[in-house]
N, C-alpha and C positions, 0 to 999 in steps of 0.2 A: 566328951563321949562317956558312955557308960559301959559297964561290963569289962570285957577284956581288951578294950580299945587301947592301942599303944599310945604311950605318952609322946607328945610332940617335942619334948625336950629331954636332954640327958640330965644327970645329977648336977652338972655344973651350969644348967640353964641354957645349953646350946640348942637352938632349934635345928632339927634334922633337915627340914625343908630348905633352910637357907644354906646349909652345907651342900646340898645337892646342886642348888642353883649358883653356888660360888658367890653368894652375896653377903655372907656374914663376915664380921671382922674378928677373925680368930687366928690362932697360930697352931697349925697341926702338930708342931713339935711339942706342944704342951702335953699331948696325950701319949700314952704308951702304945707303940706300934703293935705290940703283942696283944693288946686288949681292945684297941679301937682303931679302925681305919676308915677314912672317908675319901673316896676317890674324887678326882676333879670331874666336873661335868664334861661329857664328851663334846668336842668342838663342834660337831655337826648340829648340836642342839642349841648352841649359843646363837640366838637369833638376832643379836645385835641391838636390842632395845632395853634400856634400863627402866624399870618401873617398880613400884612397890608391890610386895606380895599381896595377892588377893584383889588386885585392881582389875576387876572383871570388865570394867567399861572399856578396856583397851583392846577388846577382841578384834576390832577391825584392822589391827595391824597383822592379823593372822596370815593373810596371804603373802605379804612381803616377808614376814618373819619365818615362814615355813619353807621358803625357797631353799635356804641353805641345808635344810634337812631332807630335801626330796630324795636324794640318793640313798639316804639311810632308810627312809620309809619304803621306797620301792625295792630296795635290796632284799627285804624280808617279805616274801609272798606268803600265801596261805599254807604252802607245804612247809615252810620254815616255822610258821607259827605252830602247826600241829607237831612238828618235830620237837619244838621247844617244850610242848606240853608233855610228850611221851618221855622226854629226857629226864623229867623230874623223878621217874621211878628208880633211876640209878644215880645216887648222889655223887659218888666218886667220879663217874664219867661225865655227868652233866655239868659239874662246876666248871671244868675246863672248857667244855663246849659252849656254855653260855657266855663265858669270857670272850671267846673268839667270835661267836656269831653276833653278839651285841656290840662289837667294835668298841669296847672300852667302857660300857656302862655296866656296873656291878652292884649287887646288893651289899649293904653294910655288913652282912654276915660273912663276907669273903674278902680276902686280900690277895695281892699278887706281888711278886718281886719286880725289880726294875726291868727285867727282860721280858716280863709277861709270859714266861715259859712255864711257870708252875703256879698253881692256885692252892691256897691253904684255907681249909675250913676252920672257922672260929667257933662253931657250935660245939658245945662241950660233949654231948652224948648222942648216941643213936636214937634214944627215946625222944630227946628234944627235937631231933631232926624229923622223926616220924610224926610227932604231934604238931609240928609247925608246917607240915606239907600243905601247900595252898590248894584251894579248890580248883578243879578243872574249869577252863573258860566255857561258859554256856552260850553257844551261838544259836541264833534263830534259824539259820540254814547252814548247810554244809559249806565250809569255806573253800572247798575245792571247786565249787560252782563258779564259773568265770564271772567277774563283775562286768557291769555295763561299761562300755568304753567311755561314757560320759563321766564316770566316777574318777575324777582326778584328785591329786593332792590338794590343789587350791580349793576346789569345790568342797571336798570332804572337811577340810580344816574350817572353812567358813561356815558350812552347814551345821557342824557340831557346835561351834562357838555361838552361832546365832541362836541355836536352840537352847543351849544352857544359859545364855545371857538373859533369856526370858524368865528364868526361875528367880524367885525371891531369895534373899541371902540365906535364910534359914533352910530352904529347900536345897540350895546349892551345897550347903555344908552337909546336909544329909546325903546328897548324891555322892560327894567325895567320901563320906564314911562308908556308903554301900560299895563304892568302887574299891576302897581299901580292904574292906572285908572280903570281897570276892577275889581280888587279884593283888594280894600283898606282895607277891614275888616281884612285881614290877616297880615297886617304890621302896626307897631307903627308909622312909618314915611316912607317917600319915600325910596325905596330900592336902590337908587343910590349909597349909601355908602357901600352897601354889596358887598363882593367879590362873585365869581361865586359859590363857595362851599356853602356859607351861603345862597345864593339865592335859589339854588336847594334844600338845606336842608329845607328851609321854605316851599317850594312847597310840598315836600314829607311829611312834618309834617301835613299838613292840608288836603291833598287829598290822595286817594289811588294811587297805582302805575300806574294803567291804566289812572286814571284821570289826573295825573301829565303829562303823555305823551301827552294826548289829549289837555290839556290846552296849552302846549308849541307849539304843532302843530297849534292849532287855532290862537294863537297870531302871530306866524311866518307867517301864511297865511294872516292875517290881515295886516301885515307889507310888504307883497309882497315878502317874502323870500321863494319862491317856491323851490329853490335848497336845502336849509337847511331842509325844510319839507321832501323832497325826501330822503335826507341823513338819517334823523332820522327814516323814515319809512323803509329804507333799513337795518339800524342797527337792527330794531325790527324783520324784516323778517329773517335776518341772524341768529339772536339769536334763533328764533323759529325753523328754519331749523336745527340748531346745536342741539337743544334739541331733535327734532324728530330723528336725526341721532344717537345721543347717545342712545336713547331709543331702536331703532331697533337693534343697535349693541349689547346692553346688552341682548336683547332677543335672538339674533342669536348665540352669543359667550359665553353666561353666563353658559352654561351647557356642559358637555362632556360625551360621551358614549364610554367606553373602552371594551364593550362586543362585540368583533369583529364578524361580520357575523350574528349578531342577533339584535333584536330590544330591547335590554336590557334597564334597567332603567337608565335614565340620572341622573348624579350627578352634583352638583354645581362645577364649574371649580376649584375653590380654595380648594375644598375638595380633589382634586386629584393632582393638579399641584405642582411641586417642582422645585425650581430654577435649571437652567441648567448651565453646564460648557461651557462658551463661551470665545473665544479668538480672539484677533485682528490679529493673524497670521493665514493665511489659508494654505491649503495643508499640514497639519500636518501628514496625513497618518492615518492608523487604529491603534487601541490599539494592542500592541505587547506582552502583558502579556500572559503567558501560564503556565499551570500546570506542564508540563514536559519539554517543549522545550525552548531553549535559542535563541530567535529571535533578530537579530540585528536591529538597528533603520532603518526603511525603507526609511525615507526621510532624506534630508541633510540640513534642516534648523537649523542654529546654533543660531538663535535668541531665547531668552527665551520667553516662552508663556506669553502673557499679558492678564490675565483674565479681562473680562468686564462684566457688568451687563446690564439688560434691561434699566436701567436709563441712561446708556451711549449712547444708540441708539437714534440718532437725539436729543441729548441734546441741549439746547440753546447755550451752549459753542461751541459744534462741528459745529453747523449751522452758527453761527455768526463769530467765530474766525477761524475755520478751513475750512469754506465754503463747508461743506459736504452737497451736495444736492441729491446724489444718493448712496445708500448702497446696496451691494450684500452680502447676507448671504448664505453660503454653509454648507454642512454637508451630510454625507452619510445616507443611509436609516436607520430610526429608532432612530436617535439621538435627535429628538424632535424639529425640525425647526418649524413645524406648531404650536406646543404648545407654543413656544416662541412668535410667531406672535399673537396667540390668547391671551396670557397674556398681550402683549403690547396694543392690541385693547381694551381689557376689562378694563385695567387700565385707558386708556384715556376716555372711555365711562363712567366710574364710577368716573371720576375726581380725580383719585389718583396721576396721574403724567402727564407730557407732555402737560400741558394746554397752553403752548405757541404755540401749534399746534391748529389752529382754526377748521379746518375740517380734518377728517380722513376717507378716502374712500377705504375700501378693495375691490380689483378687482381680485379675485382668478383666476388663469389660468384655473382651472377646469371648471369654469363657463364661461370664455371667449371663450372657444371652440364653444359655441353655436352661436357665431357671425361670424364664418368662412364663407367666401364667400359673405358677405353682405357689403353694403356701409353705413357708419355711421360716424357721427362726434364725437369728444371727449365729447362735451357737451351732445349729445344725449345718448352716452354710459353711462355717469354718471346718467343721468335722468332715464334711464331704470333700472339701478341697484337701484337707490334711488329716487323714483318718487317725493317725497316732495321737492327735489332740483329744480323742475321746477319753483318754486316761485322766485328763485334767478335771478337777472339780470346778474350778473357776479360772477361765483363761486370763482374765484381767487382774487377778489377785496374785501378782508376781512382784518381785523386788526390782522393778524397772518399768520401762514404758513398753507399750504394745503398739506397733505401727502397722496400719493397713495401707498397702500400696495398690492403687487402682489405676492402671495404665490404660489410656485410650478411651476416654469418655466419648469421643466422636465415633467410636465403633459400636456404641449402644444405640440402635436405630429406633428405640421406642421413646415416645415423648415422656419427659419427666415433669410432673405437675407439682411444683413446690408451693403453689398458692392454696390449693384446696385439699391436698392430701392430709389425712389425719396425722396427728403427732403420735409417735410410737417409741417407747423407751424400754420395752421389755426385751432384754437380751436373750432370754431363753424361751419366750413364748412365740409360737408361729403366727405369721400373718401373711398377707399377700406379698409377693416378691416386690411389687412396685412400691408398696408402703415401706417395706424394709429398706429398699435401696434409697428412696427419697430421704428417709430419716437417717440413714447412715451418712449421706452426703450433707445433711443438715448438721450432723454432729451429735444427734440425740442418742446414738447407740455406742458412742465412744467411751464415755465416762473418763477414765484416766488414759484412754488410748489416743493415738495420733492418726491423721489421715493425710495421704498424699495422692492427688489426682492429677493426671496429665491429659491434655486435650489439644486439638487444633483450635485456633482462635474462635471461630464462630460458635462452636458448641460450648466452649468454655464459659461464655456469657450466661449460660443457663444456670450456672452454680449460684446458689444464694449468697449474697454478700456477707450475711451474718455468719455463714459457715466457713468463710475463708479468712485466714489471719495473715497470710503472706502469699504474694504472687511473684513468680519469676518466669523468665523467658529463655528458651534455648535458641541461639542464633546460628549454630553450626560451627564452622572452623575459622580461626584466624589464619593469617598467612603462615605463621610458624607451625600451627597445628596441621595445616595441609602437608607441609614437608614431612612432619613426623608420621602422619598417616601413611604416606606412600613409602617411606622407609620401612615401615612395619610390614606393609603388604608385599614389598619386593625386597627380600632378604639379600639378594645379590646386589651389591653396591653399584655395579655397572648398570644393571637394569634400572635401579632406582634413580641413578643420575640421568639416564636417558629419558625416563618418564618425566622427571622434573624439568629437564631442559625442553622437552616437547611442550609441556603445559605452559611454561614461562614464555615460550615463543608465540603462543596464541593467547592474547589477552582475554578473549571471551572465555576460553576454557579456564584460565587462571581465576577469573572472577567467579565463574559458576562452581568452582571447587570449594566455595564456602559452604556448599550443601554437602554433608557427608554422604547422602544418597547418590548424588552425582559422582562423587569420588569413587564410590563403590562400583557404579556402572562403568566408569572410565577404567578402573582397575581390571575389571573382567575383560574388557576389550583388549587391553594391553597384554594380559596374561595369555589370552588366546593367540595373540600375535607371537609372543615369545615361545610358546610351546608348539606352534605350527611350523610349517616349512619356511614361511616367510618371517623374517625377524624385523621387518620395517614397521614403523608405527603409522597409523592411518592419517591421511591428510584431511579427510572429510570429517566434519563435525556433525553433519546432519544425522547420520545413523546413530550417533551417540545420544543426541536429543530424542530420537525416536525410541531408543531403548529406555530412556528415562520416562517418556510418556507411557510406554507399555508397563513399566514397573509401577508407576503411580496408579494406572488403571487396574492392575492386578490386585492391588491392595483394596480396591473398592469393594470387593466381595465380602470384606469384613464389616462393611458399613451399611450396605444397602442390598436389596434383592438383585439378582443377576439380570442383566439386560441381554436382549438378542443382539446379534451382530448388526442388524439394521438400526436398532435403537442406539447402539454405541456409535455407529457411523454418523447418525443424525446429530447426536450430541456433539461430536467433535466438529462437524461442519458448522453447527450453530455457534459453538464457542469460538471457532476459528473466524467466523464471520464477524463476531463481536471484536475480536482482536484486530482484524483488518480495518474495520471502520475506525477504531481508536487510533490505529497506526497512521492512517491517512490524515487524521486530525492532529496528530502529535500528542495524543492523550495517553496517560499512564493509568490514571484512576478511572475505574469503571463506574459510570453513572447509571441511573435508572433508565435513561433513554438508550444507552448502549445495550443494556440487557434486553430491552424490548426490541430494538432494531436487529439484534442478533438472532432473533427467533424465539425469544422468551426462555432463555436458559434459566433453570432454577438456581438461585444463589446457593442453596444448600448443596445442590449437586456439584456445582463448580468449586465451591470453597471447601466443603467437608468431604464429600464422597470421592471426588476425583483428586483433590489436592492440588490442582493446577492453579488455583487462585487462593488468595488469602484475605483476611479481614483485619483491620486495625482501627483504632480510635484516634481521631484528631480533635484536639481541644481548641475549638474555635474561639470560645469566650470562657470567662471564668466559670460560669454555671451551665455551659452548653458544650456537649461533645457530639461530634459527627462521626458516623461509622463510614469507613472507606473500604472499598474492595479494589483489588488489583491482582495481576498475575504474580506468581511467586518470584519471578524476575522478569525484567523487560525483554530479555532474549527469549524467554518462554512465550511471551506475547508475540514476538516476531516469528518464532517457529510455528505457532498455531496459525498465524496469518498465512504463512507460506503453505502450510498443510491444507488450509481452506482453499487457496487458489489451485493447488495441485489436485485435490479430490474433486473439486467442481469440474475441472477440465477432464480428468480421467473418467469420472462417473457420468457426468452430464454433457460433456462436450461444450461447456460454457467457459467464457473468459470474463473475468471481473474487470478487465480493462476496456471493454467495448461491448457492443450489442451481442446477445447470445448468438453463437454460431449455428448455422442451419444444419440440422441433423441429416445425415445421408445413410445409405446402406453401408454396412461395414466394409464391403469389398471396394466401395468407391470412396471411402472416407480417407482422405490423405492426411494421416495423423501427423506425420513428420512436419509437413508444411504448417499445419495449424498450431502445433505445439511450439514450433519456432516463432510463430507470431506472438504467442503468449509470452515467451521468454524475451523476445525483442521489445514488446510493450513494457514488460517489467523493467528491463534494462533502461529504457528511455525514461520511464517514470522515476527510477532511482536516481539517475544522474541529474534530474531536475531538482531534487531535494537537497538544498544546500546544508541543512542541519544534520544530514547523515542518518536520519531515522529509518531509512529503508535499506541501508547497507547490509546489515546482517540478514534482513528479510530476503534480499536478493540472493545471498549466499545459500540460505536454506532452500530457496526455491530451486536453484540449480542442483543442489544436492538431493532433492526429492527424486530426480530422475535416475539416480544410481540404482543398479540392479539389486545391490545389497539392501538398500533402503526400501525399495519396492517390495522385496520379500518380507520385510518386517511389517509393512503396511498392508499386506495382502488381505487380512480380515476386513479391512475398511474399503477395499476397492471392489465395487459391485460389478464392473464391466468384466465380461469373460473374453473380450477380444484380445488377441495376442498382438499387441501393438509393437512395432519395431522400436528399438532403442534409438534415441536421438542424441546420445552423449557426444558422438563425434561432431554432429552438426552444431550443437549448442557450444561446444568448445571452439569450433571455427568461428562462430558468431562472436564469442568473447574476444578472441585474438584480433579479429577484424576491427572490433570497436576499440580495442586497446591501442592498436596502431594509429587510429585516427586521433587518439587522445594522448599521444606520447609526451606532449608538452604539459600535461597535467599530472604530476607525480601522485597526488593524493587519489585522483580518480583511477589511475593505473593500478595503484595498490589494491583498491577495492576489487577491480576486475581480476587481479591476480589471485585474490582469495577465492573468488568464484571459480576460477580455473583450477585451483587446488582441490576443490570439491570433486572435480571430475578426473583428476590426474591418475589416480590408481586404476580406474576402470579403463581409461584410455590406454594405459600401459599394458593392461591385461589383454585388451582387444588387439593391440599391436603385436604382442608376443604370440597370439594365436593365429 
């Protein structure tokens, strides 16, 4: 250095910087204590990594090495820094105060005795003290202004190190010289011998976080390093935007409301969420377990399932090693795709996982439908969803990955044309929303970004194969996950045990609980029982399936225009007719002939919009795949068949078991007698089926007559006639038939299940 720059060594060739860092090989006893004193480096700054002085390339150890100094940094706020500045005016008082406030770090101009009770000034005269008075710190803003909560020790340390690391060696030496010139009171000697970590360590030791950032910016501006100042400011802005993004996502996704159709009380997400069964093999088909029927495997995938967890989704290994940039998650209705997405988002926002992803922007298709027909750029789209991102100069220019999560492709009801839509790569230029969305799904707008799309199976096939690098499927709950879910929903162990005992006593319910949506519906039924006057659990399963049906239909509003009650009823009748025809033939897969015979139900309406059916691919040959449709579970097929038989009789007076009944005037129409004929015919037909394919159907059909079930189905019952209940008579019919078959235990068990459907209402009628 030139001019009055202090020498880095004493007369004996000892470097002051090494004395501060406790790295030199010397004996303090060789020096006269009255002439020279070098204090040991304060323990809080010993970051535990040995490296050579000036090794600026080791700055990435900053975050780990600064943790031991966190308490030291945070203990000195802006008020203390200003206090230290003013204390310089009174030398005698300030020396002791600096000794105490800096917790053991002292300038070489001062010494203290072993008790640290007195401080002795080594400067010879008052004139020397006055001439050596340091300049006051020059801050860009008032340090009393509160810092952004995103400004943490770890971020500040890394941001300053990363900025200074970009400087050439010569410029870095000049920065240290400028720092020494402006703030010599904080260094024993010139900081030229300090490495980058020690230099930033010393800054954070004496200034608060905001002050350190401002000092570095001010010195860089003084040196004419405008680009580095800009880079440091961008790092701060990105960090603040990331903080605001996390905070908004925690607020939006931190709660969950499972009281469908109501404004129920929201619960913390992790009080409800249970890990899901996810696999890396898609098109697995529905669950084929059944209480009575033996259903063959519906798909032909021979590869064993590969269970994966949420930690495997866009892991650093899959991104860097496997080059996974776009992920497609599929799963039929009710398997928990949106819950899996919500968990991922919340884990990122609360810094539990995936911190290698710098920004995470959820863009739900449900909310994207509002932009149909407009012209917009990708940047404006993100800014409208997350207004605080407007501060960013470039969203993708960050030290990490940017992930766009697009949940519910099946909820976007506009056709996506991937064949003829023009290619669009301009991130900041506006275009039609359709062009923007198609190119986003193609991957043309991602650059260094990542894309995660979820969809029900049928709509998932519209994704371009070149834009998908990994496919996974959500299948719901395993048996262990079912137990964990109900233990979370029912905090009272007694209630949880009762619920699990009841579910395990009914194999059909136990199987259907592989669907998280069904578990949620079932939990609401149980909760109402526990909070009501009656603490008994329901014996009938038909109203539970009806509530599942209503919940699936309520979600249709996100996927298609609303239907009138008559249109909804016609759809259910036609789909139920399809289910009944298949059930009579013992079929599970829905063929084209079945769709046509059932009244021409639109596949898209049954599979995507209502979610009652699903689609999967069967590999018939090596080069040929066949698309298969079926109900989401065989018991849903049996329920829909029973619903069809019930609605046809209640609305039209028709029986599917014989010729149509002759319509009469309502006052002469003997409903009890005719309905008993329907039930008697169904009972006889069921007992003739040795394979048990009509057993659950019969139970559902008897359960349809329950008053509680009829109330749920009221929107689909067109007749206004107040028909009397036939529960008592149908129960008598079952008992009579059971007595005649008492030597057939298997058949008697089936009839007992049918009787269980009516037990609660029979008891209520008897008590009245």
